[in-house]
C-alpha positions as semicolon CSV with decimal commas, in nm:
position;residue;x (nm);y (nm);z (nm)
1;X;8,960;-3,453;22,683
2;X;9,165;-3,616;22,409
3;X;9,134;-3,770;22,070
4;X;9,302;-4,075;21,930
5;X;9,323;-4,157;21,557
6;X;9,249;-4,536;21,555
7;X;9,386;-4,577;21,199
8;X;9,714;-4,408;21,285
9;X;9,745;-4,612;21,598
10;X;9,669;-4,940;21,424
11;X;9,918;-4,865;21,149
12;X;10,197;-4,818;21,397
13;X;10,241;-4,446;21,321
14;X;10,527;-4,323;21,542
15;X;10,364;-3,975;21,556
16;X;10,103;-4,130;21,785
17;X;10,210;-4,060;22,149
18;X;10,362;-4,367;22,318
19;X;10,093;-4,352;22,593
20;X;9,838;-4,433;22,315
21;X;10,061;-4,702;22,145
22;X;10,175;-4,903;22,442
23;X;9,925;-5,060;22,686
24;X;10,166;-5,052;22,976
25;X;10,240;-4,684;22,929
26;X;9,871;-4,619;22,902
27;X;9,784;-4,784;23,228
28;X;10,073;-4,623;23,414
29;X;9,935;-4,285;23,301
30;X;9,565;-4,360;23,355
31;X;9,345;-4,537;23,610
32;X;8,998;-4,683;23,629
33;X;8,743;-4,471;23,800
34;X;8,508;-4,647;24,038
35;X;8,207;-4,638;23,809
36;X;8,392;-4,769;23,514
37;X;8,546;-5,050;23,727
38;X;8,200;-5,138;23,854
39;X;8,064;-5,159;23,494
40;X;8,354;-5,379;23,392
41;X;8,295;-5,604;23,694
42;X;7,926;-5,631;23,598
43;X;8,014;-5,693;23,232
44;X;8,257;-5,980;23,320
45;X;8,004;-6,137;23,564
46;X;7,730;-6,125;23,303
47;X;7,957;-6,276;23,028
48;X;8,048;-6,556;23,267
49;X;7,682;-6,627;23,350
50;X;7,727;-6,534;23,718
51;X;7,503;-6,227;23,728
52;X;7,167;-6,082;23,646
53;X;7,285;-5,719;23,589
54;X;7,110;-5,504;23,339
55;X;7,308;-5,548;23,016
56;X;7,177;-5,236;22,847
57;X;7,382;-4,928;22,927
58;X;7,376;-4,569;22,802
59;X;7,719;-4,418;22,803
60;X;7,761;-4,043;22,813
61;X;8,056;-3,846;22,694
62;X;8,177;-3,517;22,856
63;X;8,061;-3,303;22,556
64;X;7,705;-3,408;22,627
65;X;7,678;-3,670;22,358
66;X;7,573;-4,025;22,393
67;X;7,760;-4,322;22,248
């Protein structure tokens, strides 16, 4: 688990780790899990009008909350 301060990141604060400031560094250090990749594929298909996927999703976070 990790936390990112969006305000510090948006303001260019150099105390924010480079992996959170630079998209290339972020994607070199992380990867899409299969379920997230599937949700993104469904989202893009729905937005382009090519799909009839359910557009209402409930996202759960590891701490047990819902966002």
